[in-house]
Chimera marker file (.cmm) of the C-alpha trace (Angstrom):
<marker_set name="trace">
<marker id="1" x="-29.325" y="-13.314" z="8.052" r="1" g="1" b="0" radius="0.5"/>
<marker id="2" x="-27.878" y="-9.761" z="7.599" r="1" g="1" b="0" radius="0.5"/>
<marker id="3" x="-24.326" y="-10.146" z="7.699" r="1" g="1" b="0" radius="0.5"/>
<marker id="4" x="-21.911" y="-7.937" z="10.276" r="1" g="1" b="0" radius="0.5"/>
<marker id="5" x="-20.307" y="-6.238" z="7.204" r="1" g="1" b="0" radius="0.5"/>
<marker id="6" x="-20.955" y="-4.826" z="3.821" r="1" g="1" b="0" radius="0.5"/>
<marker id="7" x="-19.502" y="-7.026" z="0.633" r="1" g="1" b="0" radius="0.5"/>
<marker id="8" x="-17.496" y="-5.610" z="-2.011" r="1" g="1" b="0" radius="0.5"/>
<marker id="9" x="-18.424" y="-6.693" z="-5.427" r="1" g="1" b="0" radius="0.5"/>
<marker id="10" x="-15.602" y="-8.931" z="-6.825" r="1" g="1" b="0" radius="0.5"/>
<marker id="11" x="-14.603" y="-9.950" z="-9.535" r="1" g="1" b="0" radius="0.5"/>
<marker id="12" x="-13.909" y="-13.326" z="-10.616" r="1" g="1" b="0" radius="0.5"/>
<marker id="13" x="-14.811" y="-16.319" z="-11.853" r="1" g="1" b="0" radius="0.5"/>
<marker id="14" x="-15.688" y="-18.458" z="-8.551" r="1" g="1" b="0" radius="0.5"/>
<marker id="15" x="-16.662" y="-15.543" z="-6.478" r="1" g="1" b="0" radius="0.5"/>
<marker id="16" x="-19.452" y="-12.710" z="-5.847" r="1" g="1" b="0" radius="0.5"/>
<marker id="17" x="-18.736" y="-10.810" z="-3.120" r="1" g="1" b="0" radius="0.5"/>
<marker id="18" x="-15.687" y="-11.039" z="-0.509" r="1" g="1" b="0" radius="0.5"/>
<marker id="19" x="-16.091" y="-9.175" z="2.845" r="1" g="1" b="0" radius="0.5"/>
<marker id="20" x="-13.198" y="-8.783" z="6.798" r="1" g="1" b="0" radius="0.5"/>
<marker id="21" x="-14.663" y="-9.238" z="9.874" r="1" g="1" b="0" radius="0.5"/>
<marker id="22" x="-11.155" y="-7.669" z="11.225" r="1" g="1" b="0" radius="0.5"/>
<marker id="23" x="-12.407" y="-7.942" z="14.972" r="1" g="1" b="0" radius="0.5"/>
<marker id="24" x="-13.082" y="-11.805" z="14.436" r="1" g="1" b="0" radius="0.5"/>
<marker id="25" x="-10.316" y="-13.043" z="12.257" r="1" g="1" b="0" radius="0.5"/>
<marker id="26" x="-13.701" y="-13.839" z="9.568" r="1" g="1" b="0" radius="0.5"/>
<marker id="27" x="-13.499" y="-14.287" z="5.519" r="1" g="1" b="0" radius="0.5"/>
<marker id="28" x="-17.301" y="-14.023" z="4.036" r="1" g="1" b="0" radius="0.5"/>
<marker id="29" x="-17.500" y="-14.948" z="0.497" r="1" g="1" b="0" radius="0.5"/>
<marker id="30" x="-20.261" y="-15.182" z="-2.158" r="1" g="1" b="0" radius="0.5"/>
<marker id="31" x="-20.400" y="-17.810" z="-4.214" r="1" g="1" b="0" radius="0.5"/>
<marker id="32" x="-20.833" y="-16.812" z="-7.590" r="1" g="1" b="0" radius="0.5"/>
<marker id="33" x="-22.675" y="-20.060" z="-8.323" r="1" g="1" b="0" radius="0.5"/>
<marker id="34" x="-25.706" y="-20.889" z="-5.773" r="1" g="1" b="0" radius="0.5"/>
<marker id="35" x="-25.367" y="-17.276" z="-3.895" r="1" g="1" b="0" radius="0.5"/>
<marker id="36" x="-24.607" y="-18.918" z="-0.832" r="1" g="1" b="0" radius="0.5"/>
<marker id="37" x="-22.455" y="-16.996" z="2.189" r="1" g="1" b="0" radius="0.5"/>
<marker id="38" x="-19.638" y="-18.272" z="4.026" r="1" g="1" b="0" radius="0.5"/>
<marker id="39" x="-17.749" y="-17.595" z="6.346" r="1" g="1" b="0" radius="0.5"/>
<marker id="40" x="-13.619" y="-18.921" z="7.028" r="1" g="1" b="0" radius="0.5"/>
<marker id="41" x="-12.667" y="-18.540" z="10.705" r="1" g="1" b="0" radius="0.5"/>
<marker id="42" x="-9.984" y="-17.076" z="11.591" r="1" g="1" b="0" radius="0.5"/>
<marker id="43" x="-8.204" y="-16.071" z="8.544" r="1" g="1" b="0" radius="0.5"/>
<marker id="44" x="-5.600" y="-13.251" z="8.738" r="1" g="1" b="0" radius="0.5"/>
<marker id="45" x="-5.918" y="-10.248" z="7.257" r="1" g="1" b="0" radius="0.5"/>
<marker id="46" x="-2.888" y="-10.617" z="5.594" r="1" g="1" b="0" radius="0.5"/>
<marker id="47" x="-4.853" y="-12.935" z="3.148" r="1" g="1" b="0" radius="0.5"/>
<marker id="48" x="-7.762" y="-10.367" z="3.047" r="1" g="1" b="0" radius="0.5"/>
<marker id="49" x="-5.399" y="-7.557" z="2.094" r="1" g="1" b="0" radius="0.5"/>
<marker id="50" x="-3.653" y="-10.195" z="-0.470" r="1" g="1" b="0" radius="0.5"/>
<marker id="51" x="-6.837" y="-11.368" z="-2.059" r="1" g="1" b="0" radius="0.5"/>
<marker id="52" x="-8.311" y="-7.817" z="-2.640" r="1" g="1" b="0" radius="0.5"/>
<marker id="53" x="-4.860" y="-7.474" z="-4.752" r="1" g="1" b="0" radius="0.5"/>
<marker id="54" x="-4.470" y="-10.971" z="-6.275" r="1" g="1" b="0" radius="0.5"/>
<marker id="55" x="-5.301" y="-11.939" z="-10.135" r="1" g="1" b="0" radius="0.5"/>
<marker id="56" x="-7.083" y="-15.035" z="-9.123" r="1" g="1" b="0" radius="0.5"/>
<marker id="57" x="-9.230" y="-14.610" z="-6.049" r="1" g="1" b="0" radius="0.5"/>
<marker id="58" x="-10.436" y="-18.082" z="-6.758" r="1" g="1" b="0" radius="0.5"/>
<marker id="59" x="-6.883" y="-19.633" z="-7.095" r="1" g="1" b="0" radius="0.5"/>
<marker id="60" x="-5.567" y="-18.311" z="-3.476" r="1" g="1" b="0" radius="0.5"/>
<marker id="61" x="-9.235" y="-19.775" z="-2.265" r="1" g="1" b="0" radius="0.5"/>
<marker id="62" x="-8.671" y="-22.870" z="-3.018" r="1" g="1" b="0" radius="0.5"/>
<marker id="63" x="-4.542" y="-22.905" z="-2.031" r="1" g="1" b="0" radius="0.5"/>
<marker id="64" x="-4.477" y="-20.965" z="1.062" r="1" g="1" b="0" radius="0.5"/>
<marker id="65" x="-8.205" y="-20.680" z="2.321" r="1" g="1" b="0" radius="0.5"/>
<marker id="66" x="-10.678" y="-23.702" z="1.585" r="1" g="1" b="0" radius="0.5"/>
<marker id="67" x="-8.105" y="-26.065" z="3.845" r="1" g="1" b="0" radius="0.5"/>
<marker id="68" x="-6.764" y="-24.085" z="5.506" r="1" g="1" b="0" radius="0.5"/>
<marker id="69" x="-9.727" y="-22.205" z="8.497" r="1" g="1" b="0" radius="0.5"/>
<marker id="70" x="-12.951" y="-23.730" z="9.079" r="1" g="1" b="0" radius="0.5"/>
<marker id="71" x="-15.677" y="-23.141" z="7.427" r="1" g="1" b="0" radius="0.5"/>
<marker id="72" x="-20.142" y="-22.623" z="8.293" r="1" g="1" b="0" radius="0.5"/>
<marker id="73" x="-22.479" y="-21.710" z="4.810" r="1" g="1" b="0" radius="0.5"/>
<marker id="74" x="-24.459" y="-18.611" z="7.189" r="1" g="1" b="0" radius="0.5"/>
<marker id="75" x="-26.885" y="-18.165" z="3.847" r="1" g="1" b="0" radius="0.5"/>
<marker id="76" x="-28.535" y="-20.064" z="1.334" r="1" g="1" b="0" radius="0.5"/>
<marker id="77" x="-28.626" y="-16.865" z="-1.054" r="1" g="1" b="0" radius="0.5"/>
<marker id="78" x="-31.078" y="-14.759" z="-0.424" r="1" g="1" b="0" radius="0.5"/>
<marker id="79" x="-30.060" y="-11.077" z="-1.429" r="1" g="1" b="0" radius="0.5"/>
<marker id="80" x="-30.675" y="-8.252" z="2.290" r="1" g="1" b="0" radius="0.5"/>
<marker id="81" x="-30.482" y="-5.275" z="2.149" r="1" g="1" b="0" radius="0.5"/>
<marker id="82" x="-27.871" y="-2.786" z="2.531" r="1" g="1" b="0" radius="0.5"/>
<marker id="83" x="-28.390" y="-1.140" z="5.036" r="1" g="1" b="0" radius="0.5"/>
<marker id="84" x="-29.175" y="-3.794" z="7.308" r="1" g="1" b="0" radius="0.5"/>
<marker id="85" x="-24.826" y="-4.505" z="6.823" r="1" g="1" b="0" radius="0.5"/>
<marker id="86" x="-22.544" y="-2.455" z="9.223" r="1" g="1" b="0" radius="0.5"/>
<marker id="87" x="-19.220" y="-1.423" z="8.130" r="1" g="1" b="0" radius="0.5"/>
<marker id="88" x="-16.016" y="-3.002" z="10.320" r="1" g="1" b="0" radius="0.5"/>
<marker id="89" x="-14.144" y="-4.216" z="7.247" r="1" g="1" b="0" radius="0.5"/>
<link id1="1" id2="2" r="1" g="1" b="0" radius="0.2"/>
<link id1="2" id2="3" r="1" g="1" b="0" radius="0.2"/>
<link id1="3" id2="4" r="1" g="1" b="0" radius="0.2"/>
<link id1="4" id2="5" r="1" g="1" b="0" radius="0.2"/>
<link id1="5" id2="6" r="1" g="1" b="0" radius="0.2"/>
<link id1="6" id2="7" r="1" g="1" b="0" radius="0.2"/>
<link id1="7" id2="8" r="1" g="1" b="0" radius="0.2"/>
<link id1="8" id2="9" r="1" g="1" b="0" radius="0.2"/>
<link id1="9" id2="10" r="1" g="1" b="0" radius="0.2"/>
<link id1="10" id2="11" r="1" g="1" b="0" radius="0.2"/>
<link id1="11" id2="12" r="1" g="1" b="0" radius="0.2"/>
<link id1="12" id2="13" r="1" g="1" b="0" radius="0.2"/>
<link id1="13" id2="14" r="1" g="1" b="0" radius="0.2"/>
<link id1="14" id2="15" r="1" g="1" b="0" radius="0.2"/>
<link id1="15" id2="16" r="1" g="1" b="0" radius="0.2"/>
<link id1="16" id2="17" r="1" g="1" b="0" radius="0.2"/>
<link id1="17" id2="18" r="1" g="1" b="0" radius="0.2"/>
<link id1="18" id2="19" r="1" g="1" b="0" radius="0.2"/>
<link id1="19" id2="20" r="1" g="1" b="0" radius="0.2"/>
<link id1="20" id2="21" r="1" g="1" b="0" radius="0.2"/>
<link id1="21" id2="22" r="1" g="1" b="0" radius="0.2"/>
<link id1="22" id2="23" r="1" g="1" b="0" radius="0.2"/>
<link id1="23" id2="24" r="1" g="1" b="0" radius="0.2"/>
<link id1="24" id2="25" r="1" g="1" b="0" radius="0.2"/>
<link id1="25" id2="26" r="1" g="1" b="0" radius="0.2"/>
<link id1="26" id2="27" r="1" g="1" b="0" radius="0.2"/>
<link id1="27" id2="28" r="1" g="1" b="0" radius="0.2"/>
<link id1="28" id2="29" r="1" g="1" b="0" radius="0.2"/>
<link id1="29" id2="30" r="1" g="1" b="0" radius="0.2"/>
<link id1="30" id2="31" r="1" g="1" b="0" radius="0.2"/>
<link id1="31" id2="32" r="1" g="1" b="0" radius="0.2"/>
<link id1="32" id2="33" r="1" g="1" b="0" radius="0.2"/>
<link id1="33" id2="34" r="1" g="1" b="0" radius="0.2"/>
<link id1="34" id2="35" r="1" g="1" b="0" radius="0.2"/>
<link id1="35" id2="36" r="1" g="1" b="0" radius="0.2"/>
<link id1="36" id2="37" r="1" g="1" b="0" radius="0.2"/>
<link id1="37" id2="38" r="1" g="1" b="0" radius="0.2"/>
<link id1="38" id2="39" r="1" g="1" b="0" radius="0.2"/>
<link id1="39" id2="40" r="1" g="1" b="0" radius="0.2"/>
<link id1="40" id2="41" r="1" g="1" b="0" radius="0.2"/>
<link id1="41" id2="42" r="1" g="1" b="0" radius="0.2"/>
<link id1="42" id2="43" r="1" g="1" b="0" radius="0.2"/>
<link id1="43" id2="44" r="1" g="1" b="0" radius="0.2"/>
<link id1="44" id2="45" r="1" g="1" b="0" radius="0.2"/>
<link id1="45" id2="46" r="1" g="1" b="0" radius="0.2"/>
<link id1="46" id2="47" r="1" g="1" b="0" radius="0.2"/>
<link id1="47" id2="48" r="1" g="1" b="0" radius="0.2"/>
<link id1="48" id2="49" r="1" g="1" b="0" radius="0.2"/>
<link id1="49" id2="50" r="1" g="1" b="0" radius="0.2"/>
<link id1="50" id2="51" r="1" g="1" b="0" radius="0.2"/>
<link id1="51" id2="52" r="1" g="1" b="0" radius="0.2"/>
<link id1="52" id2="53" r="1" g="1" b="0" radius="0.2"/>
<link id1="53" id2="54" r="1" g="1" b="0" radius="0.2"/>
<link id1="54" id2="55" r="1" g="1" b="0" radius="0.2"/>
<link id1="55" id2="56" r="1" g="1" b="0" radius="0.2"/>
<link id1="56" id2="57" r="1" g="1" b="0" radius="0.2"/>
<link id1="57" id2="58" r="1" g="1" b="0" radius="0.2"/>
<link id1="58" id2="59" r="1" g="1" b="0" radius="0.2"/>
<link id1="59" id2="60" r="1" g="1" b="0" radius="0.2"/>
<link id1="60" id2="61" r="1" g="1" b="0" radius="0.2"/>
<link id1="61" id2="62" r="1" g="1" b="0" radius="0.2"/>
<link id1="62" id2="63" r="1" g="1" b="0" radius="0.2"/>
<link id1="63" id2="64" r="1" g="1" b="0" radius="0.2"/>
<link id1="64" id2="65" r="1" g="1" b="0" radius="0.2"/>
<link id1="65" id2="66" r="1" g="1" b="0" radius="0.2"/>
<link id1="66" id2="67" r="1" g="1" b="0" radius="0.2"/>
<link id1="67" id2="68" r="1" g="1" b="0" radius="0.2"/>
<link id1="68" id2="69" r="1" g="1" b="0" radius="0.2"/>
<link id1="69" id2="70" r="1" g="1" b="0" radius="0.2"/>
<link id1="70" id2="71" r="1" g="1" b="0" radius="0.2"/>
<link id1="71" id2="72" r="1" g="1" b="0" radius="0.2"/>
<link id1="72" id2="73" r="1" g="1" b="0" radius="0.2"/>
<link id1="73" id2="74" r="1" g="1" b="0" radius="0.2"/>
<link id1="74" id2="75" r="1" g="1" b="0" radius="0.2"/>
<link id1="75" id2="76" r="1" g="1" b="0" radius="0.2"/>
<link id1="76" id2="77" r="1" g="1" b="0" radius="0.2"/>
<link id1="77" id2="78" r="1" g="1" b="0" radius="0.2"/>
<link id1="78" id2="79" r="1" g="1" b="0" radius="0.2"/>
<link id1="79" id2="80" r="1" g="1" b="0" radius="0.2"/>
<link id1="80" id2="81" r="1" g="1" b="0" radius="0.2"/>
<link id1="81" id2="82" r="1" g="1" b="0" radius="0.2"/>
<link id1="82" id2="83" r="1" g="1" b="0" radius="0.2"/>
<link id1="83" id2="84" r="1" g="1" b="0" radius="0.2"/>
<link id1="84" id2="85" r="1" g="1" b="0" radius="0.2"/>
<link id1="85" id2="86" r="1" g="1" b="0" radius="0.2"/>
<link id1="86" id2="87" r="1" g="1" b="0" radius="0.2"/>
<link id1="87" id2="88" r="1" g="1" b="0" radius="0.2"/>
<link id1="88" id2="89" r="1" g="1" b="0" radius="0.2"/>
</marker_set>
């Protein structure tokens, strides 16, 4: 399944990539341990801006995202070709 955004690689022990679809207020994250991709819905763009600047992405996700926003697993970890993705952030 191709994601509707370009994921950005991040320096995090928890996540390997993340992206944000501003038009849908949806945060996408790819977990480092299993490669699964989750979408978090209704996430304000302020969280996206902060996530890109914080020292600990995992800690920020635990405190501000995981239990605050509805989520769905959208990928079991397969890798998608980058030309299937659209720039949206």
